[in-house]
C-alpha positions as a Markdown table, in Angstrom:
| # | Residue | x | y | z |
|---|---|---|---|---|
| 1 | Met | 80.4 | 84.6 | 133.2 |
| 2 | Arg | 81.2 | 87.6 | 135.4 |
| 3 | Val | 84.4 | 89.3 | 134.2 |
| 4 | Pro | 86.2 | 92.3 | 135.9 |
| 5 | Val | 86.3 | 95.4 | 133.5 |
| 6 | Val | 87.2 | 99.0 | 133.6 |
| 7 | Val | 85.6 | 101.4 | 131.2 |
| 8 | Met | 87.9 | 104.4 | 130.4 |
| 9 | Arg | 88.0 | 107.4 | 128.2 |
| 10 | Gly | 91.4 | 107.9 | 126.6 |
| 11 | Gly | 91.7 | 111.1 | 124.6 |
| 12 | Thr | 88.8 | 111.2 | 122.2 |
| 13 | Ser | 88.1 | 107.5 | 122.4 |
| 14 | Lys | 86.5 | 105.2 | 124.9 |
| 15 | Gly | 87.2 | 101.6 | 125.6 |
| 16 | Val | 86.9 | 98.5 | 127.8 |
| 17 | Phe | 90.0 | 97.7 | 129.7 |
| 18 | Leu | 90.7 | 94.1 | 130.7 |
| 19 | Asn | 93.5 | 92.4 | 132.6 |
| 20 | Phe | 95.3 | 89.8 | 130.5 |
| 21 | Asp | 94.6 | 87.3 | 133.3 |
| 22 | Asp | 90.9 | 87.7 | 132.8 |
| 23 | Met | 91.1 | 86.8 | 129.1 |
| 24 | Pro | 90.2 | 83.3 | 127.8 |
| 25 | Ala | 93.2 | 80.9 | 128.2 |
| 26 | Asn | 92.7 | 79.8 | 124.6 |
| 27 | Arg | 93.9 | 82.7 | 122.4 |
| 28 | Leu | 91.7 | 81.5 | 119.6 |
| 29 | Leu | 88.6 | 82.4 | 121.7 |
| 30 | Trp | 89.6 | 86.1 | 122.2 |
| 31 | Asp | 87.7 | 87.3 | 119.2 |
| 32 | Glu | 84.5 | 85.6 | 120.2 |
| 33 | Phe | 85.0 | 86.8 | 123.8 |
| 34 | Leu | 85.4 | 90.4 | 122.9 |
| 35 | Leu | 82.5 | 90.4 | 120.4 |
| 36 | Asp | 80.4 | 88.9 | 123.3 |
| 37 | Ile | 81.4 | 91.7 | 125.7 |
| 38 | Met | 80.9 | 94.5 | 123.2 |
| 39 | Gly | 77.6 | 93.3 | 121.8 |
| 40 | Ser | 78.8 | 92.8 | 118.3 |
| 41 | Pro | 77.8 | 92.3 | 115.5 |
| 42 | Asp | 75.0 | 94.8 | 115.9 |
| 43 | Arg | 75.0 | 98.4 | 114.7 |
| 44 | Arg | 73.6 | 99.5 | 118.1 |
| 45 | Gln | 75.7 | 97.1 | 120.2 |
| 46 | Ile | 72.5 | 97.1 | 122.3 |
| 47 | Asp | 73.5 | 93.9 | 124.2 |
| 48 | Gly | 77.0 | 94.8 | 125.2 |
| 49 | Leu | 79.4 | 97.6 | 126.3 |
| 50 | Gly | 80.1 | 99.0 | 122.8 |
| 51 | Gly | 79.0 | 102.5 | 122.0 |
| 52 | Ala | 77.8 | 101.9 | 118.4 |
| 53 | Asn | 80.7 | 104.0 | 117.1 |
| 54 | Ser | 84.2 | 103.0 | 116.0 |
| 55 | Leu | 85.6 | 105.4 | 118.6 |
| 56 | Thr | 83.8 | 103.7 | 121.4 |
| 57 | Ser | 84.1 | 100.1 | 120.3 |
| 58 | Lys | 87.7 | 99.5 | 121.5 |
| 59 | Val | 89.4 | 97.2 | 124.0 |
| 60 | Ala | 92.7 | 97.4 | 125.8 |
| 61 | Ile | 94.2 | 94.2 | 127.3 |
| 62 | Ile | 96.9 | 94.9 | 129.9 |
| 63 | Lys | 99.4 | 92.7 | 131.7 |
| 64 | Glu | 102.3 | 93.3 | 134.0 |
| 65 | Ser | 105.5 | 92.9 | 132.0 |
| 66 | Glu | 108.5 | 90.8 | 132.6 |
| 67 | Leu | 110.4 | 92.5 | 129.8 |
| 68 | Glu | 113.4 | 94.5 | 130.8 |
| 69 | Gly | 112.7 | 98.2 | 131.1 |
| 70 | Ile | 109.0 | 97.7 | 130.4 |
| 71 | Asp | 106.2 | 98.1 | 133.0 |
| 72 | Val | 103.2 | 96.8 | 131.2 |
| 73 | Glu | 102.3 | 95.1 | 128.0 |
| 74 | Tyr | 99.2 | 96.4 | 126.1 |
| 75 | Thr | 97.3 | 94.8 | 123.3 |
| 76 | Phe | 94.7 | 96.9 | 121.4 |
| 77 | Ala | 91.6 | 95.5 | 119.8 |
| 78 | Gln | 89.3 | 97.3 | 117.4 |
| 79 | Val | 86.0 | 95.5 | 117.7 |
| 80 | Ser | 83.8 | 95.7 | 114.6 |
| 81 | Ile | 80.3 | 97.0 | 115.1 |
| 82 | Ser | 78.5 | 95.2 | 112.3 |
| 83 | Asn | 80.8 | 92.2 | 111.5 |
| 84 | Asn | 82.2 | 89.2 | 113.4 |
| 85 | Leu | 85.6 | 90.8 | 113.4 |
| 86 | Val | 88.2 | 91.9 | 115.9 |
| 87 | Asp | 91.2 | 93.7 | 114.4 |
| 88 | Phe | 94.5 | 93.5 | 116.2 |
| 89 | Lys | 96.7 | 94.8 | 113.4 |
| 90 | Gly | 97.3 | 98.3 | 114.7 |
| 91 | Asn | 97.3 | 100.5 | 117.8 |
| 92 | Cys | 95.1 | 103.3 | 119.0 |
| 93 | Gly | 97.0 | 106.3 | 120.4 |
| 94 | Asn | 94.0 | 107.7 | 122.2 |
| 95 | Ile | 93.3 | 104.5 | 124.1 |
| 96 | Ser | 97.1 | 104.3 | 124.7 |
| 97 | Ser | 96.8 | 107.4 | 126.9 |
| 98 | Ala | 94.6 | 105.6 | 129.4 |
| 99 | Val | 96.9 | 102.6 | 129.7 |
| 100 | Gly | 99.2 | 104.4 | 132.2 |
| 101 | Pro | 96.4 | 105.5 | 134.5 |
| 102 | Tyr | 94.8 | 102.0 | 134.3 |
| 103 | Ala | 98.1 | 100.4 | 135.3 |
| 104 | Ile | 98.6 | 102.8 | 138.2 |
| 105 | Glu | 95.1 | 102.3 | 139.6 |
| 106 | Gln | 95.3 | 98.5 | 139.2 |
| 107 | Gly | 98.5 | 98.4 | 141.1 |
| 108 | Leu | 100.6 | 97.1 | 138.2 |
| 109 | Val | 103.2 | 99.8 | 138.6 |
| 110 | Pro | 104.5 | 101.6 | 141.8 |
| 111 | Val | 103.2 | 105.1 | 142.4 |
| 112 | Val | 105.7 | 107.9 | 142.2 |
| 113 | Glu | 104.5 | 111.4 | 143.0 |
| 114 | Pro | 104.0 | 113.9 | 141.5 |
| 115 | Val | 104.5 | 112.1 | 138.1 |
| 116 | Thr | 104.6 | 108.4 | 137.5 |
| 117 | Thr | 106.3 | 107.3 | 134.3 |
| 118 | Val | 104.9 | 104.1 | 132.7 |
| 119 | Arg | 106.8 | 102.4 | 130.0 |
| 120 | Ile | 104.3 | 100.6 | 127.8 |
| 121 | Tyr | 105.1 | 97.9 | 125.2 |
| 122 | Asn | 102.4 | 97.7 | 122.6 |
| 123 | Thr | 102.1 | 94.2 | 121.4 |
| 124 | Asn | 100.3 | 95.1 | 118.2 |
| 125 | Thr | 103.1 | 97.3 | 116.8 |
| 126 | Lys | 106.0 | 96.0 | 119.0 |
| 127 | Lys | 106.8 | 99.6 | 119.9 |
| 128 | Val | 107.4 | 101.3 | 123.2 |
| 129 | Ile | 105.2 | 104.2 | 124.4 |
| 130 | Ile | 106.2 | 106.3 | 127.4 |
| 131 | Ala | 103.4 | 107.8 | 129.5 |
| 132 | Glu | 103.9 | 110.5 | 132.1 |
| 133 | Val | 100.9 | 110.5 | 134.4 |
| 134 | Glu | 100.3 | 113.0 | 137.2 |
| 135 | Val | 99.5 | 111.4 | 140.6 |
| 136 | Glu | 98.3 | 112.8 | 143.9 |
| 137 | Asn | 97.7 | 111.0 | 147.2 |
| 138 | Gly | 98.6 | 107.7 | 145.7 |
| 139 | His | 96.0 | 107.9 | 142.9 |
| 140 | Val | 95.9 | 109.2 | 139.3 |
| 141 | Lys | 95.1 | 112.9 | 139.2 |
| 142 | Thr | 92.2 | 113.5 | 136.9 |
| 143 | Glu | 91.3 | 117.2 | 137.5 |
| 144 | Gly | 93.4 | 119.8 | 135.7 |
| 145 | Met | 93.4 | 122.6 | 133.2 |
| 146 | Cys | 94.4 | 120.6 | 130.1 |
| 147 | Ser | 91.8 | 120.6 | 127.3 |
| 148 | Ile | 91.9 | 118.6 | 124.1 |
| 149 | Pro | 89.6 | 119.2 | 121.1 |
| 150 | Gly | 86.7 | 116.7 | 121.0 |
| 151 | Val | 86.4 | 116.2 | 124.7 |
| 152 | Pro | 84.2 | 118.4 | 127.0 |
| 153 | Gly | 85.8 | 120.1 | 129.9 |
| 154 | Thr | 89.4 | 119.8 | 131.2 |
| 155 | Gly | 91.6 | 117.3 | 132.9 |
| 156 | Ser | 95.1 | 116.5 | 134.1 |
| 157 | Pro | 97.6 | 116.2 | 131.2 |
| 158 | Ile | 99.1 | 112.9 | 130.2 |
| 159 | Tyr | 102.2 | 113.1 | 128.0 |
| 160 | Leu | 102.7 | 110.3 | 125.6 |
| 161 | Ser | 106.0 | 109.8 | 123.8 |
| 162 | Phe | 106.1 | 107.5 | 120.8 |
| 163 | Thr | 109.7 | 106.3 | 120.2 |
| 164 | Asn | 111.2 | 104.6 | 117.1 |
| 165 | Ala | 107.6 | 104.2 | 115.8 |
| 166 | Glu | 108.6 | 103.6 | 112.1 |
| 167 | Gly | 107.3 | 100.4 | 110.5 |
| 168 | Ala | 104.8 | 99.7 | 113.4 |
| 169 | Val | 102.6 | 97.3 | 111.4 |
| 170 | Thr | 104.4 | 96.6 | 108.1 |
| 171 | Gly | 108.0 | 96.7 | 109.3 |
| 172 | Lys | 108.8 | 99.5 | 106.8 |
| 173 | Leu | 108.6 | 103.3 | 106.9 |
| 174 | Phe | 107.4 | 103.2 | 103.3 |
| 175 | Pro | 105.6 | 99.8 | 103.0 |
| 176 | Thr | 105.8 | 99.9 | 99.2 |
| 177 | Gly | 109.3 | 101.2 | 99.1 |
| 178 | Asn | 108.1 | 104.4 | 97.3 |
| 179 | His | 107.5 | 107.9 | 98.7 |
| 180 | Ile | 104.7 | 108.4 | 96.2 |
| 181 | Asp | 102.7 | 105.6 | 94.5 |
| 182 | Val | 100.3 | 106.0 | 91.6 |
| 183 | Ile | 97.3 | 103.8 | 92.1 |
| 184 | Gln | 94.5 | 103.0 | 89.6 |
| 185 | Ser | 91.1 | 103.6 | 91.2 |
| 186 | Ser | 87.7 | 103.5 | 89.5 |
| 187 | Lys | 88.1 | 107.3 | 89.2 |
| 188 | Gly | 91.4 | 107.1 | 87.4 |
| 189 | Pro | 95.1 | 107.3 | 88.4 |
| 190 | Leu | 95.8 | 108.9 | 91.8 |
| 191 | Asn | 98.9 | 109.8 | 93.7 |
| 192 | Val | 99.2 | 108.5 | 97.2 |
| 193 | Ser | 101.8 | 108.3 | 99.9 |
| 194 | Ile | 101.7 | 105.2 | 102.2 |
| 195 | Ile | 103.7 | 105.8 | 105.4 |
| 196 | Asp | 103.9 | 103.6 | 108.5 |
| 197 | Val | 104.8 | 105.4 | 111.7 |
| 198 | Ala | 102.7 | 104.3 | 114.8 |
| 199 | Asn | 100.2 | 103.0 | 112.3 |
| 200 | Pro | 100.2 | 102.8 | 108.5 |
| 201 | Leu | 98.3 | 105.7 | 106.8 |
| 202 | Val | 97.5 | 106.2 | 103.1 |
| 203 | Phe | 97.6 | 110.0 | 102.3 |
| 204 | Val | 95.9 | 111.7 | 99.5 |
| 205 | Asn | 95.6 | 115.4 | 98.6 |
| 206 | Ala | 92.1 | 116.6 | 99.2 |
| 207 | Ser | 91.8 | 118.3 | 95.8 |
| 208 | Asp | 92.8 | 115.0 | 94.1 |
| 209 | Val | 89.6 | 113.3 | 95.4 |
| 210 | Gly | 87.3 | 116.3 | 95.0 |
| 211 | Leu | 87.4 | 117.6 | 98.5 |
| 212 | Thr | 88.5 | 120.8 | 100.1 |
| 213 | Gly | 89.9 | 119.4 | 103.4 |
| 214 | Ser | 87.5 | 121.4 | 105.5 |
| 215 | Glu | 84.7 | 118.8 | 105.4 |
| 216 | Leu | 83.1 | 117.8 | 108.7 |
| 217 | Pro | 82.1 | 114.2 | 109.3 |
| 218 | His | 78.4 | 114.6 | 108.4 |
| 219 | Glu | 79.4 | 116.2 | 105.0 |
| 220 | Phe | 80.9 | 113.1 | 103.6 |
| 221 | Thr | 78.4 | 111.5 | 101.2 |
| 222 | Lys | 78.0 | 107.7 | 100.9 |
| 223 | Glu | 79.4 | 107.8 | 97.4 |
| 224 | Lys | 82.5 | 109.6 | 98.6 |
| 225 | Leu | 83.0 | 107.1 | 101.5 |
| 226 | Ile | 82.8 | 104.3 | 99.0 |
| 227 | Glu | 85.4 | 106.0 | 96.8 |
| 228 | Leu | 87.8 | 106.6 | 99.7 |
| 229 | Glu | 87.4 | 103.0 | 100.9 |
| 230 | Glu | 88.3 | 101.7 | 97.4 |
| 231 | Ile | 91.6 | 103.8 | 97.7 |
| 232 | Arg | 92.3 | 102.4 | 101.2 |
| 233 | Ser | 91.6 | 98.9 | 100.1 |
| 234 | Ile | 94.1 | 99.2 | 97.2 |
| 235 | Ala | 96.6 | 100.5 | 99.7 |
| 236 | Ala | 95.9 | 97.6 | 102.0 |
| 237 | Glu | 96.8 | 95.2 | 99.3 |
| 238 | Met | 100.0 | 97.2 | 98.5 |
| 239 | Cys | 100.9 | 96.8 | 102.2 |
| 240 | Gln | 100.3 | 93.1 | 101.9 |
| 241 | Leu | 97.7 | 93.3 | 104.6 |
| 242 | Ala | 94.8 | 91.9 | 102.6 |
| 243 | Ala | 93.6 | 91.6 | 99.0 |
| 244 | Lys | 91.8 | 94.7 | 97.9 |
| 245 | Glu | 88.6 | 92.8 | 97.5 |
| 246 | Glu | 88.8 | 91.6 | 101.1 |
| 247 | Ala | 90.4 | 94.6 | 102.8 |
| 248 | Thr | 87.2 | 96.0 | 104.2 |
| 249 | Met | 86.5 | 92.7 | 106.0 |
| 250 | Lys | 90.0 | 91.5 | 106.8 |
| 251 | Ser | 91.9 | 94.7 | 107.5 |
| 252 | Pro | 89.3 | 97.4 | 108.1 |
| 253 | Ala | 91.4 | 99.5 | 110.6 |
| 254 | Val | 94.7 | 99.7 | 108.7 |
| 255 | Pro | 95.9 | 101.4 | 106.7 |
| 256 | Lys | 94.0 | 104.4 | 107.7 |
| 257 | Met | 92.6 | 106.6 | 104.9 |
| 258 | Thr | 93.9 | 110.2 | 105.4 |
| 259 | Ile | 93.0 | 113.3 | 103.5 |
| 260 | Ile | 95.5 | 116.3 | 103.6 |
| 261 | Ala | 95.0 | 119.9 | 102.6 |
| 262 | Pro | 97.0 | 123.1 | 103.1 |
| 263 | Pro | 96.1 | 125.4 | 106.0 |
| 264 | Gly | 92.7 | 127.1 | 105.6 |
| 265 | Asp | 89.9 | 128.6 | 107.6 |
| 266 | Tyr | 87.1 | 126.3 | 108.6 |
| 267 | Leu | 84.4 | 125.8 | 111.2 |
| 268 | Asp | 85.0 | 122.8 | 113.5 |
| 269 | Val | 82.2 | 120.5 | 114.7 |
| 270 | Thr | 81.4 | 122.8 | 117.6 |
| 271 | Gly | 81.0 | 125.8 | 115.3 |
| 272 | Ile | 84.3 | 127.5 | 116.3 |
| 273 | Lys | 86.2 | 129.1 | 113.5 |
| 274 | Arg | 89.7 | 127.7 | 113.1 |
| 275 | Glu | 92.2 | 130.1 | 111.4 |
| 276 | Ala | 94.7 | 129.1 | 108.8 |
| 277 | Leu | 97.5 | 130.9 | 110.6 |
| 278 | Asp | 97.0 | 128.5 | 113.6 |
| 279 | Met | 97.7 | 125.3 | 111.7 |
| 280 | Asp | 100.2 | 123.7 | 109.4 |
| 281 | Cys | 97.6 | 121.6 | 107.5 |
| 282 | Arg | 94.1 | 120.4 | 107.5 |
| 283 | Ile | 93.6 | 116.7 | 108.0 |
| 284 | Arg | 90.5 | 114.4 | 107.8 |
| 285 | Met | 90.8 | 110.7 | 108.7 |
| 286 | Met | 88.6 | 107.7 | 108.2 |
| 287 | Ser | 88.0 | 105.2 | 111.1 |
| 288 | Met | 86.5 | 101.9 | 110.2 |
| 289 | Gln | 85.1 | 103.3 | 106.9 |
| 290 | Glu | 83.5 | 106.3 | 108.6 |
| 291 | Pro | 84.8 | 109.8 | 109.0 |
| 292 | His | 86.7 | 110.3 | 112.3 |
| 293 | Gln | 85.1 | 112.8 | 114.6 |
| 294 | Ala | 88.5 | 114.2 | 115.5 |
| 295 | Leu | 92.0 | 112.8 | 114.8 |
| 296 | Ala | 93.6 | 109.5 | 115.8 |
| 297 | Ile | 96.7 | 109.9 | 117.9 |
| 298 | Ser | 98.5 | 107.3 | 115.8 |
| 299 | Gly | 97.4 | 109.3 | 112.7 |
| 300 | Ala | 98.8 | 112.5 | 114.2 |
| 301 | Ile | 102.1 | 110.7 | 115.0 |
| 302 | Cys | 102.4 | 109.3 | 111.4 |
| 303 | Thr | 101.4 | 112.7 | 109.9 |
| 304 | Thr | 104.0 | 114.5 | 112.0 |
| 305 | Ala | 106.8 | 112.1 | 111.0 |
| 306 | Gly | 105.7 | 112.3 | 107.4 |
| 307 | Ala | 105.9 | 116.1 | 107.5 |
| 308 | Phe | 109.6 | 115.8 | 108.0 |
| 309 | Leu | 110.1 | 113.4 | 105.0 |
| 310 | Glu | 110.9 | 114.6 | 101.5 |
| 311 | Asn | 109.1 | 113.9 | 98.3 |
| 312 | Thr | 105.7 | 112.8 | 99.7 |
| 313 | Ile | 102.1 | 114.0 | 99.4 |
| 314 | Leu | 102.7 | 115.6 | 102.8 |
| 315 | Ser | 105.8 | 117.5 | 101.7 |
| 316 | Glu | 103.7 | 119.0 | 98.9 |
| 317 | Val | 101.2 | 120.4 | 101.5 |
| 318 | Ile | 103.0 | 121.0 | 104.8 |
| 319 | Asn | 105.9 | 123.5 | 105.2 |
| 320 | Ile | 107.5 | 122.6 | 108.6 |
| 321 | Asn | 110.1 | 125.0 | 110.1 |
| 322 | Gln | 109.6 | 124.2 | 113.8 |
| 323 | Glu | 109.5 | 121.3 | 116.2 |
| 324 | Val | 105.7 | 121.7 | 116.9 |
| 325 | Val | 103.3 | 120.5 | 114.2 |
| 326 | Arg | 99.7 | 121.9 | 114.3 |
| 327 | Leu | 97.1 | 119.6 | 112.7 |
| 328 | Gly | 93.6 | 121.1 | 111.9 |
| 329 | His | 91.0 | 118.3 | 112.3 |
| 330 | Pro | 87.2 | 118.3 | 112.6 |
| 331 | Gly | 87.3 | 118.7 | 116.4 |
| 332 | Gly | 89.9 | 121.5 | 116.5 |
| 333 | Ile | 93.7 | 121.8 | 116.3 |
| 334 | Met | 96.1 | 119.1 | 117.7 |
| 335 | Glu | 99.7 | 119.9 | 118.4 |
| 336 | Thr | 102.5 | 117.4 | 118.4 |
| 337 | Lys | 106.1 | 118.0 | 119.5 |
| 338 | Val | 109.1 | 116.4 | 117.8 |
| 339 | Asp | 112.4 | 115.6 | 119.6 |
| 340 | Leu | 115.2 | 115.8 | 117.1 |
| 341 | Ile | 118.6 | 114.3 | 117.6 |
| 342 | Ala | 121.2 | 115.2 | 114.9 |
| 343 | Gly | 118.4 | 116.0 | 112.5 |
| 344 | His | 116.5 | 112.8 | 113.0 |
| 345 | Ile | 113.3 | 112.2 | 115.0 |
| 346 | Ser | 113.9 | 110.3 | 118.2 |
| 347 | Ala | 110.4 | 110.7 | 119.6 |
| 348 | Ile | 107.1 | 112.4 | 119.0 |
| 349 | Lys | 105.1 | 113.6 | 122.0 |
| 350 | Val | 101.4 | 114.4 | 122.4 |
| 351 | Val | 99.3 | 115.5 | 125.3 |
| 352 | Arg | 96.0 | 113.8 | 126.2 |
| 353 | Thr | 93.6 | 113.4 | 129.1 |
| 354 | Ala | 92.0 | 110.2 | 130.4 |
| 355 | Arg | 89.9 | 109.0 | 133.2 |
| 356 | Ile | 88.1 | 106.0 | 134.6 |
| 357 | Ile | 84.4 | 106.1 | 134.0 |
| 358 | Leu | 83.3 | 102.7 | 135.5 |
| 359 | Glu | 84.9 | 99.8 | 137.3 |
| 360 | Gly | 82.9 | 96.6 | 137.8 |
| 361 | His | 82.0 | 93.4 | 136.0 |
| 362 | Val | 80.5 | 92.5 | 132.7 |
| 363 | Tyr | 78.4 | 89.4 | 132.2 |
| 364 | Thr | 79.1 | 87.4 | 129.1 |
| 365 | Lys | 76.6 | 85.3 | 127.3 |
| 366 | Lys | 78.9 | 82.3 | 127.1 |
| 367 | Asn | 81.3 | 80.6 | 129.5 |
| 368 | Tyr | 85.0 | 80.8 | 128.7 |
| 369 | Lys | 88.0 | 79.2 | 130.4 |
| 370 | Ile | 89.9 | 82.1 | 131.8 |
| 371 | Ala | 93.7 | 82.3 | 132.0 |
| 372 | Lys | 94.0 | 82.6 | 135.8 |
| 373 | Val | 92.4 | 80.8 | 138.7 |
| 374 | Arg | 91.7 | 84.1 | 140.4 |
| 375 | Ser | 89.4 | 85.1 | 137.6 |
| 376 | Gln | 87.7 | 81.8 | 137.4 |
| 377 | Ala | 86.5 | 82.3 | 140.9 |
| 378 | Leu | 84.6 | 85.4 | 139.7 |
| 379 | Ala | 82.8 | 83.5 | 136.9 |
């Protein structure tokens, strides 16, 4: 089959973008279809479009929306590299930043210059994301002076606002009902905070798991990753997402394992020294059981919201006295901005860049009955 695709970078992630109309008509075939396109399971993803990394094995499925006040509906899929698994449980904030530009270039929303606002409904979390995209001469503007850690060069800024993002996956701000839980891992009792804003995260203090919080991705040992995955799996069971023995297979993407430490000097992955005075905390995340090379946007949103909550692991580490939160991650420092109304968070905003890398067709190994006749003609 010959299927229309667009490959896009969104923030520090890269993914395959598909129109909903070009997906298999039978929803039960979606997993097989996406595994086929991405070349999974295979650690090199040599026979598909996947990039052999969790940050580049992502898919966005977009459709024009009939919902009132919504422009497009967006479904995110995290495609496993080494297993026959596609995880639809959570969202990816970085990939979300490319949804607006995709919708504009595909003619799914009318172009308004100089900035087109795209209201996005994420079907995974049932939450609304508002994207502000710069346009010029009828097309998405890609050149600009905005730089983000983890991406070479600069681009045009895309502003994402996450509104009412609490309980995105579990339906609760605190999935267990507790601000701090004590779990029993093989290393003994451990305090964790499980918070669900944009995506559920399980937070631990770096010192409680024998880390400093300044570690770079290559510095995590295999033994330490196994220890962290055990903690995450216990949290997954506490969130009722999967039994702890099955969490790695059945819910590998959420909750996301997150290590927090107070501000401190460190060298980022490019060798630049990051100063403690320039950040409010150090943060290290796991992505599909591997260290994240930067920081997930949904992770930044959840951490920012958590910083304003009392009596959590975060409140022990982060002292917030401003509306801008600065998160020191392996790729650099990410800033988020909080909109407060009567002391409560109404939205959390981040800035990203995105661009189209390729537009064309992918050839699948099997034939699938596609949703719309217009796509069948391309098969």
